[in-house]
A tleap script that builds the chain and sets N, CA, C and O, in Angstrom:
source leaprc.protein.ff14SB
mol = sequence {
  NMET SER ALA SER ALA THR ARG TYR VAL HIE
  GLY TYR SER LEU VAL LYS GLN LEU TYR MET
  GLU GLY GLY MET SER ILE GLU ALA VAL LYS
  ALA LEU SER MET ALA ILE VAL VAL GLY LEU
  GLY MET LEU GLY PRO ALA ILE GLY VAL GLY
  MET ILE GLY SER LYS ALA MET GLU ALA ILE
  GLY ARG ASN PRO ASP ALA ALA GLY LYS VAL
  ILE SER ASN MET ILE LEU ALA ILE ALA PHE
  ALA GLU ALA LEU ALA ILE PHE ALA LEU LEU
  VAL GLY PHE VAL ILE LYS PHE CALA
}
set mol.1.N position { 105.155 -4.887 113.962 }
set mol.1.CA position { 104.228 -3.881 113.127 }
set mol.1.C position { 102.896 -4.515 113.261 }
set mol.1.O position { 102.721 -5.732 113.302 }
set mol.2.N position { 101.941 -3.590 113.328 }
set mol.2.CA position { 100.606 -4.019 113.287 }
set mol.2.C position { 100.244 -4.518 111.808 }
set mol.2.O position { 100.918 -4.361 110.791 }
set mol.3.N position { 98.910 -5.210 111.960 }
set mol.3.CA position { 98.585 -5.759 110.689 }
set mol.3.C position { 98.352 -4.690 109.506 }
set mol.3.O position { 98.664 -4.918 108.338 }
set mol.4.N position { 97.731 -3.433 109.984 }
set mol.4.CA position { 97.368 -2.392 109.086 }
set mol.4.C position { 98.733 -1.783 108.498 }
set mol.4.O position { 98.812 -1.426 107.323 }
set mol.5.N position { 99.832 -1.691 109.432 }
set mol.5.CA position { 101.068 -1.131 108.953 }
set mol.5.C position { 101.878 -2.140 108.013 }
set mol.5.O position { 102.700 -1.665 107.229 }
set mol.6.N position { 101.693 -3.358 108.066 }
set mol.6.CA position { 102.266 -4.243 107.216 }
set mol.6.C position { 101.567 -4.279 105.709 }
set mol.6.O position { 102.144 -4.682 104.699 }
set mol.7.N position { 100.169 -3.762 105.765 }
set mol.7.CA position { 99.631 -3.732 104.457 }
set mol.7.C position { 100.365 -2.739 103.554 }
set mol.7.O position { 100.192 -2.788 102.336 }
set mol.8.N position { 101.109 -1.919 104.067 }
set mol.8.CA position { 101.636 -0.641 103.317 }
set mol.8.C position { 103.037 -0.720 103.079 }
set mol.8.O position { 103.651 0.268 102.675 }
set mol.9.N position { 103.724 -2.064 103.346 }
set mol.9.CA position { 105.129 -2.102 103.278 }
set mol.9.C position { 105.625 -2.085 101.916 }
set mol.9.O position { 106.690 -1.532 101.639 }
set mol.10.N position { 104.913 -2.657 101.066 }
set mol.10.CA position { 105.118 -2.707 99.613 }
set mol.10.C position { 104.363 -1.649 98.772 }
set mol.10.O position { 103.174 -1.439 99.010 }
set mol.11.N position { 104.929 -1.065 97.923 }
set mol.11.CA position { 104.239 -0.052 97.208 }
set mol.11.C position { 103.179 -0.358 96.408 }
set mol.11.O position { 102.316 0.480 96.146 }
set mol.12.N position { 103.152 -1.681 95.915 }
set mol.12.CA position { 102.170 -2.512 95.145 }
set mol.12.C position { 100.886 -2.503 95.985 }
set mol.12.O position { 99.789 -2.322 95.457 }
set mol.13.N position { 101.040 -2.699 97.283 }
set mol.13.CA position { 99.801 -2.764 98.021 }
set mol.13.C position { 99.238 -1.485 98.262 }
set mol.13.O position { 98.027 -1.489 98.482 }
set mol.14.N position { 99.840 -0.351 98.274 }
set mol.14.CA position { 99.310 1.013 98.433 }
set mol.14.C position { 98.491 1.408 97.203 }
set mol.14.O position { 97.370 1.913 97.258 }
set mol.15.N position { 99.265 1.087 95.936 }
set mol.15.CA position { 98.680 1.219 94.647 }
set mol.15.C position { 97.288 0.517 94.662 }
set mol.15.O position { 96.237 1.136 94.499 }
set mol.16.N position { 97.366 -0.781 94.865 }
set mol.16.CA position { 96.170 -1.568 94.811 }
set mol.16.C position { 94.944 -1.102 95.523 }
set mol.16.O position { 93.786 -1.049 95.109 }
set mol.17.N position { 95.507 -0.735 96.825 }
set mol.17.CA position { 94.456 -0.038 97.787 }
set mol.17.C position { 93.681 1.137 97.088 }
set mol.17.O position { 92.460 1.158 96.932 }
set mol.18.N position { 94.585 2.136 96.682 }
set mol.18.CA position { 94.031 3.448 96.211 }
set mol.18.C position { 93.381 3.109 94.755 }
set mol.18.O position { 92.307 3.645 94.482 }
set mol.19.N position { 93.933 2.327 93.910 }
set mol.19.CA position { 93.150 2.207 92.678 }
set mol.19.C position { 91.872 1.165 92.828 }
set mol.19.O position { 90.748 1.526 92.478 }
set mol.20.N position { 92.092 0.009 93.306 }
set mol.20.CA position { 90.916 -0.976 93.344 }
set mol.20.C position { 89.938 -0.701 94.407 }
set mol.20.O position { 88.737 -0.723 94.137 }
set mol.21.N position { 90.363 -0.438 95.614 }
set mol.21.CA position { 89.413 -0.269 96.783 }
set mol.21.C position { 89.010 1.228 96.919 }
set mol.21.O position { 87.870 1.482 97.307 }
set mol.22.N position { 89.852 2.207 96.631 }
set mol.22.CA position { 89.702 3.567 96.952 }
set mol.22.C position { 88.863 4.355 95.981 }
set mol.22.O position { 88.276 5.391 96.292 }
set mol.23.N position { 88.841 3.762 94.695 }
set mol.23.CA position { 88.158 4.429 93.849 }
set mol.23.C position { 88.936 5.293 92.877 }
set mol.23.O position { 88.382 5.699 91.855 }
set mol.24.N position { 90.268 5.606 93.166 }
set mol.24.CA position { 90.951 6.342 92.266 }
set mol.24.C position { 91.315 5.839 91.049 }
set mol.24.O position { 91.496 4.625 90.961 }
set mol.25.N position { 91.477 6.646 89.951 }
set mol.25.CA position { 91.894 6.158 88.753 }
set mol.25.C position { 93.461 5.811 88.742 }
set mol.25.O position { 94.225 6.245 89.605 }
set mol.26.N position { 93.878 4.961 87.650 }
set mol.26.CA position { 95.070 4.627 87.648 }
set mol.26.C position { 96.053 5.858 87.303 }
set mol.26.O position { 97.221 5.878 87.692 }
set mol.27.N position { 95.506 6.812 86.590 }
set mol.27.CA position { 96.264 8.016 86.210 }
set mol.27.C position { 96.478 8.966 87.412 }
set mol.27.O position { 97.469 9.684 87.536 }
set mol.28.N position { 95.537 8.902 88.208 }
set mol.28.CA position { 95.708 9.680 89.543 }
set mol.28.C position { 96.780 9.070 90.339 }
set mol.28.O position { 97.637 9.810 90.823 }
set mol.29.N position { 96.831 7.710 90.542 }
set mol.29.CA position { 97.703 7.046 91.300 }
set mol.29.C position { 99.179 7.199 90.765 }
set mol.29.O position { 100.161 7.248 91.506 }
set mol.30.N position { 99.220 7.272 89.328 }
set mol.30.CA position { 100.521 7.409 88.663 }
set mol.30.C position { 101.063 8.905 88.882 }
set mol.30.O position { 102.244 9.126 89.148 }
set mol.31.N position { 100.225 9.775 88.765 }
set mol.31.CA position { 100.525 11.266 88.987 }
set mol.31.C position { 100.982 11.286 90.635 }
set mol.31.O position { 102.069 11.776 90.943 }
set mol.32.N position { 100.166 10.777 91.557 }
set mol.32.CA position { 100.768 10.896 92.878 }
set mol.32.C position { 101.986 10.086 93.145 }
set mol.32.O position { 102.710 10.355 94.104 }
set mol.33.N position { 102.238 9.106 92.334 }
set mol.33.CA position { 103.480 8.338 92.575 }
set mol.33.C position { 104.562 9.220 91.953 }
set mol.33.O position { 105.624 9.411 92.546 }
set mol.34.N position { 104.306 9.741 90.800 }
set mol.34.CA position { 105.441 10.623 90.206 }
set mol.34.C position { 105.831 11.715 91.159 }
set mol.34.O position { 107.021 11.954 91.362 }
set mol.35.N position { 104.839 12.408 91.770 }
set mol.35.CA position { 105.087 13.644 92.665 }
set mol.35.C position { 105.900 13.155 93.846 }
set mol.35.O position { 106.788 13.875 94.303 }
set mol.36.N position { 105.640 11.983 94.353 }
set mol.36.CA position { 106.452 11.621 95.512 }
set mol.36.C position { 107.758 11.256 95.101 }
set mol.36.O position { 108.702 11.718 95.742 }
set mol.37.N position { 107.979 10.478 94.106 }
set mol.37.CA position { 109.265 9.992 93.618 }
set mol.37.C position { 110.216 11.165 93.218 }
set mol.37.O position { 111.379 11.310 93.596 }
set mol.38.N position { 109.536 11.938 92.420 }
set mol.38.CA position { 110.413 13.307 92.133 }
set mol.38.C position { 110.696 14.313 93.358 }
set mol.38.O position { 111.773 14.888 93.512 }
set mol.39.N position { 109.766 14.425 94.070 }
set mol.39.CA position { 109.909 15.358 95.298 }
set mol.39.C position { 110.949 14.853 96.214 }
set mol.39.O position { 111.764 15.623 96.722 }
set mol.40.N position { 110.948 13.474 96.462 }
set mol.40.CA position { 112.023 12.897 97.485 }
set mol.40.C position { 113.304 12.779 96.685 }
set mol.40.O position { 114.391 12.886 97.252 }
set mol.41.N position { 113.219 12.591 95.561 }
set mol.41.CA position { 114.488 12.376 94.626 }
set mol.41.C position { 115.187 13.759 94.426 }
set mol.41.O position { 116.407 13.702 94.277 }
set mol.42.N position { 114.655 14.880 94.403 }
set mol.42.CA position { 115.202 16.068 94.255 }
set mol.42.C position { 115.612 16.665 95.649 }
set mol.42.O position { 116.437 17.578 95.644 }
set mol.43.N position { 115.098 16.220 96.843 }
set mol.43.CA position { 115.416 16.804 97.922 }
set mol.43.C position { 117.004 16.484 98.335 }
set mol.43.O position { 117.702 17.395 98.781 }
set mol.44.N position { 117.526 15.142 98.160 }
set mol.44.CA position { 118.816 14.894 98.501 }
set mol.44.C position { 119.924 15.753 97.730 }
set mol.44.O position { 120.802 16.394 98.307 }
set mol.45.N position { 119.761 15.678 96.367 }
set mol.45.CA position { 120.642 16.652 95.641 }
set mol.45.C position { 120.552 18.059 95.906 }
set mol.45.O position { 121.587 18.725 95.895 }
set mol.46.N position { 119.325 18.651 96.169 }
set mol.46.CA position { 119.356 19.991 96.636 }
set mol.46.C position { 119.997 20.236 97.900 }
set mol.46.O position { 120.644 21.279 97.982 }
set mol.47.N position { 119.943 19.489 98.887 }
set mol.47.CA position { 120.689 19.734 100.153 }
set mol.47.C position { 122.255 19.410 99.749 }
set mol.47.O position { 123.130 20.062 100.319 }
set mol.48.N position { 122.563 18.576 98.932 }
set mol.48.CA position { 123.919 18.306 98.578 }
set mol.48.C position { 124.651 19.505 97.977 }
set mol.48.O position { 125.780 19.856 98.321 }
set mol.49.N position { 123.804 20.175 96.924 }
set mol.49.CA position { 124.297 21.368 96.171 }
set mol.49.C position { 124.587 22.427 96.996 }
set mol.49.O position { 125.585 23.123 96.811 }
set mol.50.N position { 123.604 22.664 98.123 }
set mol.50.CA position { 123.783 23.644 99.052 }
set mol.50.C position { 125.013 23.485 99.904 }
set mol.50.O position { 125.767 24.442 100.080 }
set mol.51.N position { 125.232 22.331 100.425 }
set mol.51.CA position { 126.383 21.940 101.307 }
set mol.51.C position { 127.691 22.109 100.438 }
set mol.51.O position { 128.717 22.543 100.962 }
set mol.52.N position { 127.642 21.757 99.096 }
set mol.52.CA position { 128.825 21.915 98.446 }
set mol.52.C position { 129.141 23.326 98.172 }
set mol.52.O position { 130.323 23.667 98.232 }
set mol.53.N position { 128.296 24.129 97.899 }
set mol.53.CA position { 128.462 25.618 97.661 }
set mol.53.C position { 128.893 26.228 98.969 }
set mol.53.O position { 129.768 27.094 98.975 }
set mol.54.N position { 128.337 25.828 100.041 }
set mol.54.CA position { 128.837 26.320 101.342 }
set mol.54.C position { 130.051 26.108 101.755 }
set mol.54.O position { 130.742 27.027 102.195 }
set mol.55.N position { 130.485 24.825 101.664 }
set mol.55.CA position { 131.935 24.495 101.862 }
set mol.55.C position { 132.929 24.995 100.895 }
set mol.55.O position { 134.078 25.225 101.274 }
set mol.56.N position { 132.581 25.173 99.716 }
set mol.56.CA position { 133.368 25.738 98.831 }
set mol.56.C position { 133.682 27.119 99.070 }
set mol.56.O position { 134.841 27.519 98.960 }
set mol.57.N position { 132.587 27.993 99.439 }
set mol.57.CA position { 132.888 29.366 99.725 }
set mol.57.C position { 133.575 29.519 101.048 }
set mol.57.O position { 134.248 30.535 101.220 }
set mol.58.N position { 133.484 28.638 101.990 }
set mol.58.CA position { 134.285 28.556 103.275 }
set mol.58.C position { 135.692 28.276 103.007 }
set mol.58.O position { 136.568 28.857 103.648 }
set mol.59.N position { 136.008 27.282 101.951 }
set mol.59.CA position { 137.389 26.997 101.543 }
set mol.59.C position { 137.901 28.087 101.022 }
set mol.59.O position { 139.026 28.420 101.395 }
set mol.60.N position { 137.192 28.890 100.040 }
set mol.60.CA position { 137.769 30.043 99.455 }
set mol.60.C position { 138.031 31.219 100.253 }
set mol.60.O position { 138.889 32.043 99.938 }
set mol.61.N position { 137.220 31.319 101.401 }
set mol.61.CA position { 137.380 32.416 102.331 }
set mol.61.C position { 138.619 31.977 103.308 }
set mol.61.O position { 139.227 32.856 103.918 }
set mol.62.N position { 138.928 30.792 103.423 }
set mol.62.CA position { 140.127 30.451 104.295 }
set mol.62.C position { 141.375 30.564 103.480 }
set mol.62.O position { 142.420 30.940 104.012 }
set mol.63.N position { 141.306 30.230 102.107 }
set mol.63.CA position { 142.522 30.282 101.324 }
set mol.63.C position { 142.217 30.735 99.954 }
set mol.63.O position { 141.960 29.929 99.060 }
set mol.64.N position { 142.244 32.153 99.751 }
set mol.64.CA position { 141.842 32.607 98.460 }
set mol.64.C position { 142.638 32.356 97.362 }
set mol.64.O position { 142.175 32.605 96.249 }
set mol.65.N position { 143.733 31.916 97.471 }
set mol.65.CA position { 144.777 31.524 96.388 }
set mol.65.C position { 144.356 30.299 95.712 }
set mol.65.O position { 144.724 30.096 94.555 }
set mol.66.N position { 143.567 29.410 96.379 }
set mol.66.CA position { 143.202 28.269 95.852 }
set mol.66.C position { 141.697 28.220 95.337 }
set mol.66.O position { 141.052 27.178 95.225 }
set mol.67.N position { 141.228 29.504 95.040 }
set mol.67.CA position { 139.955 29.675 94.451 }
set mol.67.C position { 139.717 28.936 93.134 }
set mol.67.O position { 138.739 28.202 92.986 }
set mol.68.N position { 140.557 29.128 92.259 }
set mol.68.CA position { 140.376 28.340 90.997 }
set mol.68.C position { 140.207 26.927 91.094 }
set mol.68.O position { 139.242 26.416 90.528 }
set mol.69.N position { 141.080 26.173 91.788 }
set mol.69.CA position { 140.973 24.746 92.120 }
set mol.69.C position { 139.764 24.564 92.799 }
set mol.69.O position { 139.069 23.701 92.263 }
set mol.70.N position { 139.311 25.037 93.713 }
set mol.70.CA position { 138.159 24.894 94.472 }
set mol.70.C position { 136.984 24.877 93.678 }
set mol.70.O position { 136.204 23.925 93.663 }
set mol.71.N position { 136.828 26.065 92.925 }
set mol.71.CA position { 135.567 26.292 92.067 }
set mol.71.C position { 135.565 25.175 90.988 }
set mol.71.O position { 134.458 24.764 90.641 }
set mol.72.N position { 136.603 24.666 90.450 }
set mol.72.CA position { 136.456 23.714 89.467 }
set mol.72.C position { 136.009 22.237 90.052 }
set mol.72.O position { 135.308 21.397 89.488 }
set mol.73.N position { 136.570 22.180 91.235 }
set mol.73.CA position { 136.062 20.863 91.850 }
set mol.73.C position { 134.641 20.995 92.375 }
set mol.73.O position { 133.897 20.015 92.416 }
set mol.74.N position { 134.253 22.237 92.787 }
set mol.74.CA position { 132.773 22.418 93.173 }
set mol.74.C position { 131.944 22.219 92.025 }
set mol.74.O position { 130.955 21.496 92.144 }
set mol.75.N position { 132.245 22.832 90.785 }
set mol.75.CA position { 131.315 22.693 89.549 }
set mol.75.C position { 131.187 21.203 89.379 }
set mol.75.O position { 130.043 20.750 89.343 }
set mol.76.N position { 132.235 20.362 89.267 }
set mol.76.CA position { 132.128 18.843 89.032 }
set mol.76.C position { 131.324 18.095 90.112 }
set mol.76.O position { 130.571 17.180 89.778 }
set mol.77.N position { 131.470 18.474 91.439 }
set mol.77.CA position { 130.665 17.895 92.425 }
set mol.77.C position { 129.120 18.164 92.280 }
set mol.77.O position { 128.246 17.329 92.512 }
set mol.78.N position { 128.905 19.571 91.826 }
set mol.78.CA position { 127.435 19.894 91.496 }
set mol.78.C position { 126.868 19.196 90.281 }
set mol.78.O position { 125.671 18.933 90.165 }
set mol.79.N position { 127.760 18.923 89.417 }
set mol.79.CA position { 127.217 18.236 88.186 }
set mol.79.C position { 126.911 16.744 88.562 }
set mol.79.O position { 125.996 16.132 88.011 }
set mol.80.N position { 127.646 16.230 89.442 }
set mol.80.CA position { 127.339 14.701 89.889 }
set mol.80.C position { 126.013 14.788 90.657 }
set mol.80.O position { 125.101 14.011 90.375 }
set mol.81.N position { 125.879 15.742 91.650 }
set mol.81.CA position { 124.697 15.834 92.389 }
set mol.81.C position { 123.404 16.158 91.552 }
set mol.81.O position { 122.317 15.626 91.780 }
set mol.82.N position { 123.624 17.060 90.584 }
set mol.82.CA position { 122.452 17.291 89.599 }
set mol.82.C position { 122.011 15.998 88.779 }
set mol.82.O position { 120.834 15.809 88.473 }
set mol.83.N position { 122.955 15.196 88.474 }
set mol.83.CA position { 122.711 13.857 87.764 }
set mol.83.C position { 121.911 12.942 88.510 }
set mol.83.O position { 121.108 12.163 87.996 }
set mol.84.N position { 122.161 13.057 89.826 }
set mol.84.CA position { 121.054 12.231 90.486 }
set mol.84.C position { 119.666 12.736 90.547 }
set mol.84.O position { 118.718 11.950 90.561 }
set mol.85.N position { 119.488 14.213 90.589 }
set mol.85.CA position { 118.163 14.858 90.439 }
set mol.85.C position { 117.625 14.372 89.268 }
set mol.85.O position { 116.532 13.805 89.288 }
set mol.86.N position { 118.410 14.559 87.993 }
set mol.86.CA position { 117.905 14.253 86.746 }
set mol.86.C position { 117.373 12.657 86.679 }
set mol.86.O position { 116.315 12.345 86.131 }
set mol.87.N position { 118.106 11.885 87.202 }
set mol.87.CA position { 117.789 10.585 87.414 }
set mol.87.C position { 116.396 10.280 88.102 }
set mol.87.O position { 115.600 9.444 87.675 }
set mol.88.N position { 116.225 10.992 89.114 }
set mol.88.CA position { 114.933 10.997 89.850 }
set mol.88.C position { 113.927 11.574 89.045 }
set mol.88.O position { 112.787 11.140 89.206 }
set mol.89.N position { 114.126 12.515 88.164 }
set mol.89.CA position { 113.082 12.889 87.167 }
set mol.89.C position { 112.835 11.955 86.157 }
set mol.89.O position { 111.693 11.875 85.705 }
set mol.90.N position { 113.702 11.256 85.745 }
set mol.90.CA position { 113.554 10.295 84.791 }
set mol.90.C position { 112.739 9.020 85.417 }
set mol.90.O position { 111.785 8.555 84.794 }
set mol.91.N position { 113.099 8.544 86.512 }
set mol.91.CA position { 112.160 7.650 87.240 }
set mol.91.C position { 110.749 8.047 87.375 }
set mol.91.O position { 109.858 7.238 87.116 }
set mol.92.N position { 110.495 9.241 87.766 }
set mol.92.CA position { 109.160 9.746 87.900 }
set mol.92.C position { 108.469 9.742 86.612 }
set mol.92.O position { 107.286 9.402 86.602 }
set mol.93.N position { 109.157 10.137 85.323 }
set mol.93.CA position { 108.411 10.007 84.047 }
set mol.93.C position { 108.274 8.697 83.799 }
set mol.93.O position { 107.191 8.391 83.299 }
set mol.94.N position { 109.105 7.749 84.012 }
set mol.94.CA position { 108.911 6.378 83.750 }
set mol.94.C position { 107.548 5.790 84.518 }
set mol.94.O position { 106.698 5.106 83.949 }
set mol.95.N position { 107.513 6.130 85.715 }
set mol.95.CA position { 106.253 5.729 86.540 }
set mol.95.C position { 105.140 6.534 85.800 }
set mol.95.O position { 104.152 5.846 85.542 }
set mol.96.N position { 105.085 7.709 85.439 }
set mol.96.CA position { 103.975 8.230 84.929 }
set mol.96.C position { 103.506 7.812 83.587 }
set mol.96.O position { 102.314 7.842 83.279 }
set mol.97.N position { 104.460 7.418 82.782 }
set mol.97.CA position { 104.055 7.129 81.417 }
set mol.97.C position { 104.184 5.724 81.003 }
set mol.97.O position { 103.946 5.390 79.842 }
set mol.98.N position { 104.607 4.760 82.046 }
set mol.98.CA position { 104.708 3.311 81.566 }
set mol.98.C position { 103.644 2.658 82.156 }
set mol.98.O position { 103.464 1.458 81.950 }
savepdb mol mol.pdb
quit
């Protein structure tokens, strides 16, 4: 890695550069950090929920008699995926207000 790339390996170095050398306020850096954390944190669960729904509908299409069991398992899996999204939102708020 080049010298400029190693400067940004740690998040603190980026915050230090933006805040101290770049002239951004700490609130702007916190808002930017929150947006990045929440945006990336919501991406995985959103893809997961889409895949869960897709596979559940595919399973129901193949075996309509098992629809009740498939739907209950689908709802449980969606709840776990959404818990990760809520956790990402919580981490974003901790970054913003801590």
